N, CA, C and O atoms as a GROMACS GRO file, in nm:
protein
  300
    1UNK      N    1  12.819   8.025   6.562
    1UNK     CA    2  12.916   8.028   6.670
    1UNK      C    3  13.007   8.149   6.648
    1UNK      O    4  13.053   8.174   6.537
    2UNK      N    5  13.032   8.223   6.756
    2UNK     CA    6  13.124   8.335   6.752
    2UNK      C    7  13.265   8.283   6.771
    2UNK      O    8  13.287   8.189   6.847
    3UNK      N    9  13.361   8.342   6.703
    3UNK     CA   10  13.499   8.298   6.716
    3UNK      C   11  13.590   8.418   6.740
    3UNK      O   12  13.553   8.533   6.717
    4UNK      N   13  13.712   8.388   6.789
    4UNK     CA   14  13.814   8.491   6.810
    4UNK      C   15  13.949   8.428   6.776
    4UNK      O   16  13.972   8.311   6.804
    5UNK      N   17  14.036   8.507   6.718
    5UNK     CA   18  14.169   8.460   6.681
    5UNK      C   19  14.266   8.487   6.795
    5UNK      O   20  14.262   8.593   6.857
    6UNK      N   21  14.353   8.391   6.824
    6UNK     CA   22  14.453   8.404   6.930
    6UNK      C   23  14.581   8.462   6.870
    6UNK      O   24  14.629   8.414   6.768
    7UNK      N   25  14.636   8.566   6.936
    7UNK     CA   26  14.761   8.626   6.889
    7UNK      C   27  14.879   8.543   6.936
    7UNK      O   28  14.862   8.448   7.012
    8UNK      N   29  14.999   8.579   6.890
    8UNK     CA   30  15.120   8.507   6.932
    8UNK      C   31  15.146   8.522   7.082
    8UNK      O   32  15.220   8.443   7.140
    9UNK      N   33  15.086   8.623   7.146
    9UNK     CA   34  15.100   8.643   7.290
    9UNK      C   35  14.989   8.574   7.370
    9UNK      O   36  14.982   8.588   7.492
   10UNK      N   37  14.902   8.502   7.301
   10UNK     CA   38  14.793   8.432   7.369
   10UNK      C   39  14.673   8.520   7.397
   10UNK      O   40  14.586   8.483   7.476
   11UNK      N   41  14.667   8.636   7.334
   11UNK     CA   42  14.556   8.730   7.358
   11UNK      C   43  14.447   8.710   7.253
   11UNK      O   44  14.473   8.668   7.140
   12UNK      N   45  14.324   8.743   7.294
   12UNK     CA   46  14.212   8.740   7.200
   12UNK      C   47  14.132   8.868   7.216
   12UNK      O   48  14.139   8.936   7.319
   13UNK      N   49  14.057   8.901   7.113
   13UNK     CA   50  13.959   9.009   7.123
   13UNK      C   51  13.824   8.942   7.141
   13UNK      O   52  13.781   8.863   7.057
   14UNK      N   53  13.757   8.975   7.250
   14UNK     CA   54  13.626   8.917   7.278
   14UNK      C   55  13.524   8.987   7.188
   14UNK      O   56  13.517   9.110   7.186
   15UNK      N   57  13.445   8.911   7.114
   15UNK     CA   58  13.346   8.972   7.025
   15UNK      C   59  13.252   9.067   7.101
   15UNK      O   60  13.214   9.041   7.215
   16UNK      N   61  13.216   9.176   7.035
   16UNK     CA   62  13.131   9.278   7.097
   16UNK      C   63  13.002   9.220   7.152
   16UNK      O   64  12.958   9.258   7.260
   17UNK      N   65  12.941   9.128   7.080
   17UNK     CA   66  12.816   9.066   7.124
   17UNK      C   67  12.834   8.998   7.261
   17UNK      O   68  12.747   9.006   7.347
   18UNK      N   69  12.948   8.932   7.280
   18UNK     CA   70  12.976   8.864   7.407
   18UNK      C   71  13.002   8.966   7.516
   18UNK      O   72  12.950   8.953   7.626
   19UNK      N   73  13.083   9.069   7.485
   19UNK     CA   74  13.112   9.175   7.584
   19UNK      C   75  12.984   9.242   7.630
   19UNK      O   76  12.964   9.266   7.749
   20UNK      N   77  12.896   9.272   7.535
   20UNK     CA   78  12.769   9.336   7.570
   20UNK      C   79  12.682   9.246   7.656
   20UNK      O   80  12.623   9.291   7.754
   21UNK      N   81  12.674   9.118   7.619
   21UNK     CA   82  12.589   9.023   7.693
   21UNK      C   83  12.638   9.004   7.836
   21UNK      O   84  12.558   8.994   7.929
   22UNK      N   85  12.772   9.000   7.855
   22UNK     CA   86  12.828   8.981   7.989
   22UNK      C   87  12.848   9.113   8.064
   22UNK      O   88  12.877   9.112   8.184
   23UNK      N   89  12.833   9.225   7.994
   23UNK     CA   90  12.854   9.355   8.058
   23UNK      C   91  13.001   9.379   8.091
   23UNK      O   92  13.032   9.439   8.193
   24UNK      N   93  13.090   9.333   8.004
   24UNK     CA   94  13.234   9.345   8.028
   24UNK      C   95  13.282   9.482   7.982
   24UNK      O   96  13.255   9.525   7.870
   25UNK      N   97  13.353   9.551   8.072
   25UNK     CA   98  13.409   9.682   8.044
   25UNK      C   99  13.561   9.672   8.040
   25UNK      O  100  13.618   9.580   8.100
   26UNK      N  101  13.629   9.764   7.970
   26UNK     CA  102  13.776   9.762   7.967
   26UNK      C  103  13.835   9.764   8.109
   26UNK      O  104  13.789   9.840   8.194
   27UNK      N  105  13.935   9.681   8.132
   27UNK     CA  106  14.001   9.674   8.262
   27UNK      C  107  13.943   9.572   8.358
   27UNK      O  108  14.004   9.543   8.461
   28UNK      N  109  13.826   9.517   8.326
   28UNK     CA  110  13.765   9.417   8.414
   28UNK      C  111  13.829   9.281   8.392
   28UNK      O  112  13.890   9.255   8.288
   29UNK      N  113  13.814   9.194   8.491
   29UNK     CA  114  13.873   9.060   8.485
   29UNK      C  115  13.770   8.955   8.448
   29UNK      O  116  13.651   8.969   8.475
   30UNK      N  117  13.819   8.850   8.384
   30UNK     CA  118  13.736   8.734   8.351
   30UNK      C  119  13.793   8.612   8.419
   30UNK      O  120  13.914   8.602   8.438
   31UNK      N  121  13.706   8.520   8.456
   31UNK     CA  122  13.750   8.395   8.516
   31UNK      C  123  13.723   8.280   8.420
   31UNK      O  124  13.631   8.286   8.339
   32UNK      N  125  13.806   8.177   8.430
   32UNK     CA  126  13.791   8.059   8.344
   32UNK      C  127  13.770   7.938   8.434
   32UNK      O  128  13.851   7.911   8.522
   33UNK      N  129  13.661   7.866   8.410
   33UNK     CA  130  13.630   7.746   8.488
   33UNK      C  131  13.624   7.627   8.394
   33UNK      O  132  13.568   7.634   8.285
   34UNK      N  133  13.683   7.518   8.440
   34UNK     CA  134  13.683   7.395   8.359
   34UNK      C  135  13.583   7.298   8.417
   34UNK      O  136  13.582   7.270   8.537
   35UNK      N  137  13.499   7.246   8.331
   35UNK     CA  138  13.400   7.147   8.371
   35UNK      C  139  13.406   7.036   8.267
   35UNK      O  140  13.357   7.051   8.155
   36UNK      N  141  13.467   6.925   8.306
   36UNK     CA  142  13.489   6.819   8.209
   36UNK      C  143  13.589   6.866   8.106
   36UNK      O  144  13.697   6.913   8.140
   37UNK      N  145  13.554   6.856   7.981
   37UNK     CA  146  13.643   6.902   7.874
   37UNK      C  147  13.606   7.039   7.820
   37UNK      O  148  13.653   7.078   7.714
   38UNK      N  149  13.522   7.112   7.894
   38UNK     CA  150  13.474   7.242   7.847
   38UNK      C  151  13.519   7.352   7.944
   38UNK      O  152  13.512   7.336   8.066
   39UNK      N  153  13.565   7.464   7.888
   39UNK     CA  154  13.599   7.580   7.970
   39UNK      C  155  13.488   7.683   7.957
   39UNK      O  156  13.436   7.707   7.848
   40UNK      N  157  13.452   7.743   8.068
   40UNK     CA  158  13.351   7.848   8.072
   40UNK      C  159  13.420   7.978   8.111
   40UNK      O  160  13.505   7.980   8.200
   41UNK      N  161  13.381   8.085   8.045
   41UNK     CA  162  13.433   8.218   8.076
   41UNK      C  163  13.326   8.290   8.156
   41UNK      O  164  13.209   8.295   8.116
   42UNK      N  165  13.367   8.347   8.271
   42UNK     CA  166  13.273   8.419   8.355
   42UNK      C  167  13.332   8.553   8.394
   42UNK      O  168  13.452   8.567   8.416
   43UNK      N  169  13.245   8.652   8.402
   43UNK     CA  170  13.287   8.782   8.450
   43UNK      C  171  13.309   8.771   8.601
   43UNK      O  172  13.223   8.721   8.673
   44UNK      N  173  13.424   8.816   8.648
   44UNK     CA  174  13.451   8.810   8.792
   44UNK      C  175  13.399   8.937   8.856
   44UNK      O  176  13.397   9.044   8.795
   45UNK      N  177  13.358   8.925   8.980
   45UNK     CA  178  13.307   9.040   9.053
   45UNK      C  179  13.421   9.106   9.129
   45UNK      O  180  13.505   9.038   9.189
   46UNK      N  181  13.422   9.237   9.126
   46UNK     CA  182  13.523   9.310   9.201
   46UNK      C  183  13.491   9.303   9.349
   46UNK      O  184  13.375   9.317   9.390
   47UNK      N  185  13.593   9.282   9.430
   47UNK     CA  186  13.574   9.283   9.574
   47UNK      C  187  13.604   9.423   9.626
   47UNK      O  188  13.704   9.485   9.589
   48UNK      N  189  13.519   9.468   9.711
   48UNK     CA  190  13.537   9.598   9.772
   48UNK      C  191  13.628   9.583   9.894
   48UNK      O  192  13.622   9.481   9.962
   49UNK      N  193  13.711   9.682   9.922
   49UNK     CA  194  13.793   9.674  10.044
   49UNK      C  195  13.707   9.674  10.170
   49UNK      O  196  13.757   9.645  10.279
   50UNK      N  197  13.579   9.706  10.156
   50UNK     CA  198  13.489   9.710  10.270
   50UNK      C  199  13.419   9.576  10.294
   50UNK      O  200  13.352   9.560  10.396
   51UNK      N  201  13.433   9.480  10.200
   51UNK     CA  202  13.367   9.351  10.214
   51UNK      C  203  13.401   9.281  10.344
   51UNK      O  204  13.317   9.212  10.401
   52UNK      N  205  13.524   9.298  10.393
   52UNK     CA  206  13.565   9.229  10.517
   52UNK      C  207  13.488   9.280  10.638
   52UNK      O  208  13.488   9.215  10.743
   53UNK      N  209  13.425   9.395  10.626
   53UNK     CA  210  13.353   9.453  10.739
   53UNK      C  211  13.203   9.421  10.738
   53UNK      O  212  13.133   9.451  10.834
   54UNK      N  213  13.156   9.361  10.631
   54UNK     CA  214  13.012   9.332  10.620
   54UNK      C  215  12.970   9.236  10.731
   54UNK      O  216  13.030   9.131  10.752
   55UNK      N  217  12.866   9.275  10.802
   55UNK     CA  218  12.810   9.191  10.907
   55UNK      C  219  12.874   9.209  11.043
   55UNK      O  220  12.828   9.148  11.140
   56UNK      N  221  12.978   9.290  11.055
   56UNK     CA  222  13.048   9.307  11.182
   56UNK      C  223  12.963   9.375  11.289
   56UNK      O  224  12.987   9.355  11.408
   57UNK      N  225  12.866   9.455  11.249
   57UNK     CA  226  12.788   9.530  11.347
   57UNK      C  227  12.648   9.472  11.370
   57UNK      O  228  12.564   9.538  11.432
   58UNK      N  229  12.622   9.350  11.322
   58UNK     CA  230  12.489   9.291  11.338
   58UNK      C  231  12.448   9.281  11.484
   58UNK      O  232  12.332   9.302  11.518
   59UNK      N  233  12.544   9.248  11.570
   59UNK     CA  234  12.512   9.233  11.713
   59UNK      C  235  12.474   9.366  11.777
   59UNK      O  236  12.414   9.368  11.885
   60UNK      N  237  12.507   9.475  11.712
   60UNK     CA  238  12.480   9.608  11.768
   60UNK      C  239  12.361   9.675  11.702
   60UNK      O  240  12.339   9.796  11.718
   61UNK      N  241  12.285   9.598  11.628
   61UNK     CA  242  12.167   9.654  11.560
   61UNK      C  243  12.073   9.714  11.664
   61UNK      O  244  12.045   9.652  11.767
   62UNK      N  245  12.024   9.834  11.636
   62UNK     CA  246  11.932   9.901  11.726
   62UNK      C  247  12.001   9.999  11.818
   62UNK      O  248  11.934  10.080  11.882
   63UNK      N  249  12.134   9.994  11.827
   63UNK     CA  250  12.207  10.090  11.909
   63UNK      C  251  12.231  10.218  11.831
   63UNK      O  252  12.232  10.218  11.708
   64UNK      N  253  12.250  10.327  11.902
   64UNK     CA  254  12.279  10.454  11.837
   64UNK      C  255  12.422  10.453  11.786
   64UNK      O  256  12.510  10.390  11.845
   65UNK      N  257  12.444  10.522  11.676
   65UNK     CA  258  12.576  10.527  11.614
   65UNK      C  259  12.683  10.576  11.711
   65UNK      O  260  12.792  10.520  11.717
   66UNK      N  261  12.652  10.681  11.787
   66UNK     CA  262  12.750  10.735  11.883
   66UNK      C  263  12.787  10.631  11.988
   66UNK      O  264  12.903  10.624  12.030
   67UNK      N  265  12.691  10.552  12.031
   67UNK     CA  266  12.718  10.447  12.131
   67UNK      C  267  12.811  10.341  12.072
   67UNK      O  268  12.904  10.295  12.138
   68UNK      N  269  12.786  10.302  11.950
   68UNK     CA  270  12.869  10.201  11.884
   68UNK      C  271  13.011  10.252  11.869
   68UNK      O  272  13.106  10.179  11.897
   69UNK      N  273  13.028  10.376  11.824
   69UNK     CA  274  13.162  10.433  11.807
   69UNK      C  275  13.235  10.442  11.939
   69UNK      O  276  13.352  10.405  11.948
   70UNK      N  277  13.167  10.489  12.043
   70UNK     CA  278  13.230  10.498  12.176
   70UNK      C  279  13.273  10.359  12.224
   70UNK      O  280  13.382  10.343  12.278
   71UNK      N  281  13.188  10.259  12.204
   71UNK     CA  282  13.219  10.122  12.246
   71UNK      C  283  13.339  10.068  12.169
   71UNK      O  284  13.428  10.007  12.228
   72UNK      N  285  13.342  10.091  12.039
   72UNK     CA  286  13.454  10.043  11.958
   72UNK      C  287  13.586  10.112  11.994
   72UNK      O  288  13.692  10.052  11.982
   73UNK      N  289  13.578  10.235  12.037
   73UNK     CA  290  13.697  10.311  12.077
   73UNK      C  291  13.737  10.287  12.222
   73UNK      O  292  13.838  10.338  12.269
   74UNK      N  293  13.655  10.208  12.293
   74UNK     CA  294  13.687  10.173  12.430
   74UNK      C  295  13.656  10.281  12.532
   74UNK      O  296  13.720  10.289  12.636
   75UNK      N  297  13.559  10.362  12.503
   75UNK     CA  298  13.521  10.470  12.597
   75UNK      C  299  13.413  10.424  12.690
   75UNK      O  300  13.368  10.501  12.775
   0.00000   0.00000   0.00000
């Protein structure tokens, strides 16, 4: 079992083997999920500012880009 020591500020150093396995890079976030009496650590995915736009143009599939832009601009 891999272990880590908790500092007085509640911080830990994640063992290199775990960081490598999860692909954790400096500055990335981790999530903690509780299931029963066990906590699981998961790498969180970064959300792109463009995620809110995904799927917005599905209804316009097959149209030319210029037509879509003109329509969106109200021309």
